[in-house]
C-alpha positions as CSV (number, residue, x, y, z in Angstrom):
1,M,93.1,82.3,67.5
2,A,93.6,81.5,63.9
3,N,92.0,79.1,61.4
4,Y,94.0,76.0,60.7
5,Q,93.5,73.5,57.9
6,I,93.9,70.0,59.3
7,I,95.6,68.0,56.5
8,N,96.0,64.2,56.1
9,S,99.8,63.9,55.7
10,T,99.4,60.8,53.5
11,T,97.0,62.3,50.9
12,N,97.6,66.0,51.5
13,I,93.9,66.5,51.5
14,V,92.3,69.0,54.0
15,E,90.0,66.9,56.2
16,N,88.9,69.6,58.8
17,T,89.2,73.2,59.7
18,V,89.6,74.3,63.3
19,E,90.1,77.5,65.2
20,W,93.3,77.1,67.2
21,N,96.2,79.2,68.7
22,G,98.8,76.7,67.5
23,D,99.9,75.7,71.0
24,T,100.6,72.0,70.8
25,S,100.7,71.7,74.6
26,V,97.0,72.4,74.6
27,W,95.9,70.5,71.5
28,K,97.4,69.1,68.4
29,P,96.2,67.2,65.3
30,N,96.2,63.4,65.6
31,D,99.1,61.4,64.3
32,G,99.2,61.4,60.5
33,F,97.8,64.9,60.3
34,I,99.3,68.4,60.3
35,G,97.8,71.8,60.9
36,V,98.5,74.7,58.6
37,A,97.3,78.2,59.5
38,S,95.2,79.5,56.5
39,T,91.8,80.8,55.6
40,E,92.4,80.2,51.9
41,A,91.3,76.6,51.5
42,G,88.8,74.3,53.0
43,I,87.8,70.7,53.4
44,G,88.5,68.6,50.4
45,W,91.3,70.8,49.0
46,K,94.8,69.5,48.3
47,Y,97.8,71.1,50.1
48,N,101.1,71.5,48.3
49,S,103.7,72.9,50.7
50,S,106.1,73.9,47.9
51,G,103.4,75.9,46.0
52,V,102.3,79.5,46.2
53,G,98.7,80.8,46.1
54,I,95.4,79.3,45.3
55,G,94.6,77.2,42.2
56,T,91.4,77.2,40.2
57,T,91.8,73.6,38.8
58,S,93.5,70.4,40.1
59,G,96.1,70.7,37.4
60,E,97.8,73.8,38.9
61,T,100.5,71.9,40.7
62,T,102.5,75.1,41.4
63,K,99.8,76.3,43.8
64,M,99.7,75.8,47.5
65,W,96.0,75.1,47.6
66,I,94.5,73.0,44.8
67,P,90.8,72.5,44.5
68,Q,89.4,69.0,44.2
69,I,86.0,67.5,43.2
70,G,84.9,65.3,46.1
71,Y,87.3,63.8,48.6
72,G,90.7,63.1,46.9
73,T,89.3,63.2,43.4
74,T,91.1,65.5,41.0
75,V,89.3,67.6,38.3
């Protein structure tokens, strides 16, 4: 099993973290959400699929995981 970040595909904000094996025949995120295997971020962080690494501020748009202050609010 791996940790998956459950991301709202409209806002790209991580809304939940689950332990899952990735088998969508057993379970899958609800419509409008995606699961990305990662232990590098958490609830409230923004996901950027074209980025690499972990940011330290919300302005680091080249990073995959961008920290936020509160739900959907940028630093």
